[in-house]
Z-matrix of the N, CA and C atoms (Angstrom, degrees):
N
C 1 1.445
C 2 1.522 1 108.87
N 3 1.331 2 115.86 1 139.45
C 4 1.457 3 121.82 2 -179.76
C 5 1.525 4 110.31 3 -80.90
N 6 1.313 5 116.00 4 144.23
C 7 1.454 6 121.72 5 174.79
C 8 1.509 7 109.05 6 -105.21
N 9 1.301 8 115.99 7 139.53
C 10 1.471 9 120.92 8 176.94
C 11 1.529 10 107.65 9 -70.81
N 12 1.333 11 117.82 10 128.69
C 13 1.472 12 119.43 11 178.30
C 14 1.523 13 111.43 12 -59.81
N 15 1.310 14 115.33 13 141.54
C 16 1.460 15 121.18 14 -179.89
C 17 1.525 16 111.40 15 -57.01
N 18 1.328 17 116.93 16 -33.04
C 19 1.463 18 120.59 17 179.82
C 20 1.525 19 111.25 18 -57.86
N 21 1.326 20 116.94 19 -41.01
C 22 1.467 21 120.68 20 -179.51
C 23 1.525 22 111.05 21 -66.41
N 24 1.313 23 116.25 22 -40.15
C 25 1.460 24 120.27 23 179.99
C 26 1.528 25 110.29 24 -65.37
N 27 1.326 26 116.66 25 -46.55
C 28 1.468 27 120.87 26 -177.91
C 29 1.522 28 111.87 27 -64.45
N 30 1.326 29 117.02 28 -44.39
C 31 1.465 30 119.64 29 -179.41
C 32 1.527 31 110.31 30 -67.73
N 33 1.328 32 117.64 31 -37.30
C 34 1.464 33 120.37 32 177.26
C 35 1.525 34 110.76 33 -58.89
N 36 1.334 35 116.47 34 -49.32
C 37 1.460 36 119.77 35 -179.92
C 38 1.527 37 112.19 36 -67.62
N 39 1.324 38 117.82 37 -31.90
C 40 1.464 39 120.38 38 175.95
C 41 1.521 40 110.75 39 -65.56
N 42 1.331 41 117.05 40 -40.21
C 43 1.474 42 120.71 41 178.36
C 44 1.529 43 110.77 42 -64.20
N 45 1.322 44 116.26 43 -41.02
C 46 1.468 45 120.06 44 178.09
C 47 1.532 46 109.99 45 -65.17
N 48 1.325 47 116.39 46 -39.78
C 49 1.467 48 120.62 47 178.38
C 50 1.528 49 111.25 48 -63.31
N 51 1.323 50 117.20 49 -38.69
C 52 1.472 51 120.72 50 177.24
C 53 1.530 52 109.76 51 -61.62
N 54 1.324 53 116.60 52 -45.25
C 55 1.470 54 120.41 53 -179.30
C 56 1.530 55 111.46 54 -62.97
N 57 1.309 56 116.86 55 -41.05
C 58 1.463 57 120.98 56 -179.20
C 59 1.525 58 111.45 57 -72.18
N 60 1.321 59 116.84 58 -27.49
C 61 1.464 60 119.86 59 -174.74
C 62 1.526 61 113.34 60 -65.72
N 63 1.307 62 118.43 61 -28.71
C 64 1.468 63 119.72 62 -176.82
C 65 1.525 64 112.58 63 -63.50
N 66 1.342 65 119.24 64 -55.57
C 67 1.470 66 116.87 65 177.73
C 68 1.524 67 112.92 66 -64.14
N 69 1.335 68 117.45 67 -32.24
C 70 1.467 69 119.28 68 178.19
C 71 1.525 70 111.25 69 -66.03
N 72 1.333 71 117.46 70 -39.46
C 73 1.465 72 120.49 71 177.05
C 74 1.518 73 110.91 72 -61.92
N 75 1.329 74 116.54 73 -43.78
C 76 1.466 75 120.36 74 179.12
C 77 1.521 76 110.14 75 -61.77
N 78 1.321 77 116.76 76 -43.66
C 79 1.461 78 120.09 77 -179.88
C 80 1.528 79 111.16 78 -61.66
N 81 1.323 80 116.62 79 -42.34
C 82 1.466 81 120.08 80 -179.50
C 83 1.527 82 112.23 81 -70.74
N 84 1.332 83 116.63 82 -42.68
C 85 1.465 84 119.88 83 -177.40
C 86 1.527 85 112.97 84 -67.12
N 87 1.322 86 116.25 85 -37.44
C 88 1.463 87 120.02 86 -174.35
C 89 1.522 88 113.26 87 -106.32
N 90 1.321 89 117.80 88 3.89
C 91 1.451 90 121.35 89 175.05
C 92 1.517 91 114.92 90 71.01
N 93 1.327 92 117.41 91 27.38
C 94 1.468 93 120.03 92 178.85
C 95 1.523 94 110.54 93 -77.71
N 96 1.306 95 115.25 94 147.99
C 97 1.457 96 121.96 95 176.37
C 98 1.525 97 109.31 96 -91.94
N 99 1.341 98 117.15 97 171.29
C 100 1.464 99 121.95 98 -178.60
C 101 1.524 100 111.72 99 -59.96
N 102 1.310 101 118.14 100 -32.14
C 103 1.464 102 121.29 101 -178.15
C 104 1.519 103 114.07 102 -78.56
N 105 1.307 104 117.52 103 -10.00
C 106 1.469 105 121.16 104 -177.57
C 107 1.528 106 111.14 105 -93.78
N 108 1.310 107 115.39 106 55.74
C 109 1.464 108 120.93 107 -176.34
C 110 1.521 109 111.35 108 -65.26
N 111 1.324 110 117.69 109 -43.22
C 112 1.467 111 121.14 110 -178.21
C 113 1.531 112 111.05 111 -60.66
N 114 1.317 113 116.54 112 -42.94
C 115 1.472 114 120.12 113 179.54
C 116 1.521 115 110.77 114 -65.32
N 117 1.312 116 116.42 115 -38.19
C 118 1.468 117 120.70 116 179.00
C 119 1.516 118 110.52 117 -67.06
N 120 1.324 119 116.93 118 -47.90
C 121 1.463 120 122.01 119 -178.61
C 122 1.526 121 111.11 120 -62.26
N 123 1.339 122 117.16 121 -37.40
C 124 1.469 123 120.78 122 -179.18
C 125 1.524 124 113.22 123 -65.82
N 126 1.315 125 117.38 124 -21.19
C 127 1.469 126 120.72 125 -178.77
C 128 1.532 127 113.04 126 -90.57
N 129 1.330 128 117.31 127 -4.66
C 130 1.464 129 120.36 128 177.62
C 131 1.524 130 109.51 129 -81.84
N 132 1.317 131 116.20 130 130.31
C 133 1.465 132 120.92 131 -178.64
C 134 1.533 133 110.73 132 -82.43
N 135 1.330 134 114.55 133 172.09
C 136 1.460 135 120.96 134 178.10
C 137 1.526 136 110.86 135 -57.87
N 138 1.330 137 116.84 136 -44.99
C 139 1.470 138 120.18 137 179.46
C 140 1.524 139 111.46 138 -67.35
N 141 1.331 140 117.61 139 -34.11
C 142 1.467 141 119.88 140 174.63
C 143 1.521 142 110.14 141 -58.61
N 144 1.326 143 116.39 142 -45.71
C 145 1.468 144 120.79 143 179.55
C 146 1.522 145 111.19 144 -64.73
N 147 1.342 146 117.13 145 -37.72
C 148 1.467 147 119.42 146 176.74
C 149 1.528 148 111.27 147 -63.21
N 150 1.321 149 116.38 148 -41.80
C 151 1.471 150 119.75 149 179.32
C 152 1.531 151 110.15 150 -66.43
N 153 1.321 152 117.25 151 -41.54
C 154 1.467 153 120.26 152 178.75
C 155 1.519 154 110.27 153 -61.51
N 156 1.336 155 116.88 154 -50.25
C 157 1.471 156 121.00 155 -179.11
C 158 1.528 157 110.88 156 -63.65
N 159 1.333 158 116.60 157 -43.14
C 160 1.462 159 120.57 158 179.64
C 161 1.516 160 112.29 159 -65.05
N 162 1.325 161 117.14 160 -39.78
C 163 1.463 162 120.75 161 179.74
C 164 1.527 163 111.26 162 -66.15
N 165 1.320 164 116.37 163 -42.51
C 166 1.464 165 119.06 164 178.97
C 167 1.519 166 111.43 165 -68.02
N 168 1.330 167 116.62 166 -38.91
C 169 1.465 168 120.22 167 176.80
C 170 1.521 169 110.54 168 -63.43
N 171 1.324 170 116.35 169 -46.76
C 172 1.465 171 120.02 170 179.85
C 173 1.526 172 111.55 171 -66.60
N 174 1.335 173 117.73 172 -31.41
C 175 1.464 174 119.82 173 176.68
C 176 1.524 175 110.34 174 -60.39
N 177 1.333 176 116.44 175 -42.73
C 178 1.466 177 120.31 176 177.91
C 179 1.527 178 110.21 177 -66.00
N 180 1.337 179 116.78 178 -43.90
C 181 1.464 180 120.41 179 -179.39
C 182 1.526 181 111.89 180 -65.25
N 183 1.332 182 116.83 181 -38.13
C 184 1.472 183 119.99 182 177.66
C 185 1.518 184 109.74 183 -66.09
N 186 1.313 185 117.43 184 -43.84
C 187 1.459 186 121.36 185 -179.90
C 188 1.528 187 110.73 186 -58.24
N 189 1.350 188 115.67 187 -37.26
C 190 1.461 189 120.77 188 -179.80
C 191 1.524 190 112.65 189 -86.12
N 192 1.321 191 117.48 190 -5.96
C 193 1.469 192 122.80 191 -174.17
C 194 1.523 193 109.75 192 53.52
N 195 1.323 194 115.18 193 46.49
C 196 1.455 195 121.55 194 -176.53
C 197 1.532 196 112.04 195 -72.33
N 198 1.314 197 114.88 196 144.55
C 199 1.461 198 121.25 197 175.73
C 200 1.535 199 110.91 198 -66.33
N 201 1.327 200 117.26 199 -21.50
C 202 1.470 201 122.10 200 179.43
C 203 1.522 202 112.78 201 -64.86
N 204 1.320 203 117.31 202 -14.37
C 205 1.467 204 120.34 203 178.66
C 206 1.520 205 112.06 204 -61.97
N 207 1.324 206 116.80 205 -25.33
C 208 1.472 207 119.81 206 178.51
C 209 1.519 208 110.98 207 -57.97
N 210 1.321 209 117.14 208 -27.85
C 211 1.462 210 121.92 209 179.85
C 212 1.526 211 111.66 210 -103.08
N 213 1.324 212 116.20 211 -38.28
C 214 1.462 213 120.48 212 -173.76
C 215 1.528 214 112.77 213 -68.59
N 216 1.326 215 117.84 214 -42.97
C 217 1.468 216 120.42 215 -177.61
C 218 1.529 217 112.30 216 -64.37
N 219 1.346 218 119.78 217 -47.37
C 220 1.470 219 117.84 218 177.62
C 221 1.534 220 113.03 219 -61.01
N 222 1.327 221 116.79 220 -36.46
C 223 1.467 222 119.60 221 177.98
C 224 1.524 223 109.85 222 -65.69
N 225 1.329 224 116.55 223 -43.34
C 226 1.461 225 119.91 224 179.08
C 227 1.529 226 111.21 225 -64.35
N 228 1.313 227 117.51 226 -40.62
C 229 1.471 228 120.29 227 177.84
C 230 1.528 229 110.08 228 -61.47
N 231 1.318 230 117.41 229 -40.82
C 232 1.467 231 121.33 230 177.12
C 233 1.527 232 111.05 231 -62.70
N 234 1.332 233 116.96 232 -44.09
C 235 1.464 234 120.58 233 179.08
C 236 1.517 235 110.96 234 -63.57
N 237 1.324 236 117.06 235 -42.34
C 238 1.467 237 120.86 236 177.89
C 239 1.529 238 109.96 237 -61.66
N 240 1.325 239 116.74 238 -44.14
C 241 1.472 240 120.05 239 179.76
C 242 1.532 241 110.92 240 -63.03
N 243 1.334 242 117.18 241 -44.02
C 244 1.472 243 120.18 242 178.43
C 245 1.528 244 110.98 243 -62.71
N 246 1.323 245 116.48 244 -43.91
C 247 1.460 246 120.20 245 177.59
C 248 1.526 247 110.27 246 -58.27
N 249 1.324 248 116.72 247 -44.80
C 250 1.456 249 119.80 248 -177.69
C 251 1.526 250 112.26 249 -71.11
N 252 1.315 251 117.72 250 -29.53
C 253 1.478 252 120.22 251 174.58
C 254 1.525 253 109.52 252 -63.91
N 255 1.336 254 116.40 253 -46.95
C 256 1.462 255 119.79 254 178.69
C 257 1.527 256 111.57 255 -63.49
N 258 1.302 257 116.54 256 -41.86
C 259 1.466 258 120.39 257 179.32
C 260 1.528 259 109.99 258 -64.26
N 261 1.329 260 117.18 259 -44.83
C 262 1.458 261 120.40 260 -179.90
C 263 1.517 262 113.22 261 -65.31
N 264 1.329 263 116.27 262 -31.07
C 265 1.465 264 120.38 263 -177.10
C 266 1.529 265 112.28 264 -85.51
N 267 1.341 266 116.82 265 -45.67
C 268 1.457 267 120.47 266 -172.24
C 269 1.519 268 114.77 267 -98.29
N 270 1.308 269 118.38 268 -35.77
C 271 1.467 270 120.42 269 -173.80
C 272 1.516 271 111.21 270 -76.43
N 273 1.297 272 115.57 271 143.75
C 274 1.462 273 120.32 272 178.65
C 275 1.530 274 111.40 273 -92.79
N 276 1.347 275 115.97 274 -9.20
C 277 1.460 276 120.36 275 -177.16
C 278 1.523 277 113.98 276 -83.27
N 279 1.334 278 117.25 277 -19.26
C 280 1.462 279 121.56 278 -175.17
C 281 1.520 280 109.69 279 -132.65
N 282 1.324 281 116.36 280 146.12
C 283 1.462 282 121.53 281 179.36
C 284 1.529 283 110.18 282 -97.83
N 285 1.327 284 115.31 283 171.56
C 286 1.470 285 120.04 284 175.14
C 287 1.521 286 110.57 285 -60.75
N 288 1.313 287 116.06 286 -38.85
C 289 1.467 288 120.00 287 179.49
C 290 1.522 289 110.80 288 -61.25
N 291 1.313 290 116.48 289 -45.70
C 292 1.467 291 120.97 290 -179.32
C 293 1.521 292 110.96 291 -61.87
N 294 1.320 293 116.48 292 -45.62
C 295 1.469 294 119.31 293 -177.25
C 296 1.526 295 111.79 294 -71.41
N 297 1.327 296 117.04 295 -32.47
C 298 1.461 297 119.91 296 176.81
C 299 1.528 298 110.41 297 -67.81
N 300 1.321 299 116.65 298 -43.97
C 301 1.469 300 120.54 299 177.38
C 302 1.527 301 110.11 300 -62.97
N 303 1.319 302 117.31 301 -39.22
C 304 1.468 303 120.80 302 179.10
C 305 1.527 304 110.97 303 -63.91
N 306 1.311 305 117.24 304 -41.83
C 307 1.465 306 121.07 305 179.04
C 308 1.528 307 110.58 306 -65.34
N 309 1.319 308 117.23 307 -46.74
C 310 1.468 309 120.60 308 178.50
C 311 1.522 310 111.54 309 -63.70
N 312 1.329 311 116.99 310 -36.99
C 313 1.467 312 120.42 311 177.28
C 314 1.520 313 110.73 312 -64.26
N 315 1.325 314 116.57 313 -39.39
C 316 1.462 315 119.68 314 178.18
C 317 1.526 316 110.68 315 -64.93
N 318 1.318 317 116.47 316 -37.57
C 319 1.467 318 119.73 317 175.20
C 320 1.529 319 110.24 318 -60.95
N 321 1.324 320 116.88 319 -43.33
C 322 1.471 321 120.87 320 -179.52
C 323 1.529 322 112.13 321 -64.71
N 324 1.324 323 116.85 322 -31.55
C 325 1.470 324 120.24 323 177.92
C 326 1.527 325 110.58 324 -60.64
N 327 1.316 326 116.56 325 -30.24
C 328 1.460 327 120.99 326 -176.19
C 329 1.522 328 114.04 327 -89.84
N 330 1.315 329 118.40 328 -7.64
C 331 1.463 330 121.93 329 -179.32
C 332 1.533 331 112.59 330 -58.71
N 333 1.340 332 120.37 331 -38.42
C 334 1.473 333 118.87 332 179.15
C 335 1.534 334 113.72 333 -58.98
N 336 1.311 335 117.50 334 -19.67
C 337 1.468 336 119.67 335 178.12
C 338 1.524 337 112.10 336 -70.81
N 339 1.328 338 116.85 337 -11.10
C 340 1.461 339 121.05 338 178.76
C 341 1.530 340 112.00 339 -88.36
N 342 1.316 341 117.49 340 -3.16
C 343 1.464 342 121.48 341 178.98
C 344 1.531 343 109.16 342 -60.74
N 345 1.340 344 118.15 343 137.71
C 346 1.468 345 120.57 344 -177.18
C 347 1.530 346 114.43 345 -54.98
N 348 1.322 347 117.56 346 -39.11
C 349 1.466 348 119.87 347 -179.87
C 350 1.532 349 110.93 348 -65.20
N 351 1.323 350 116.71 349 -40.07
C 352 1.466 351 121.36 350 179.16
C 353 1.525 352 109.90 351 -69.12
N 354 1.310 353 117.43 352 -42.19
C 355 1.461 354 120.35 353 177.88
C 356 1.530 355 111.21 354 -62.08
N 357 1.333 356 116.68 355 -38.03
C 358 1.468 357 120.64 356 177.28
C 359 1.539 358 109.69 357 -62.27
N 360 1.319 359 116.65 358 -44.96
C 361 1.469 360 120.00 359 179.50
C 362 1.525 361 111.79 360 -61.28
N 363 1.327 362 116.16 361 -40.11
C 364 1.461 363 119.72 362 -178.33
C 365 1.538 364 111.49 363 -68.13
N 366 1.310 365 116.98 364 -29.83
C 367 1.461 366 120.40 365 179.73
C 368 1.524 367 112.65 366 -79.88
N 369 1.324 368 116.92 367 -21.93
C 370 1.457 369 120.11 368 -175.77
C 371 1.500 370 109.35 369 -118.90
């Protein structure tokens, strides 16, 4: 029986954590409680929603070791970078340094997908 590489498991959970982090950040920054879902959702921007949807989609693709990751991950990295550019430029809650570190950290989360065993799985 084949075992799923640890890299796939870790990246899958990291993608899910990224998706969950957006509403949690809004709740913490603006002091919303768990019951204030509408207020939290209303504060998420278009790019936030793209990152959430892209992260959840990529989490499924990573879990399956899908060949589609060759296209999905670069698109998601671009969306994350664009989101962080807007946040760094317009938002008063985060600095350029914070958003740059966040973007680079997201890039590092995807490095395990370059492992030869994972690349072999994605091709087959």
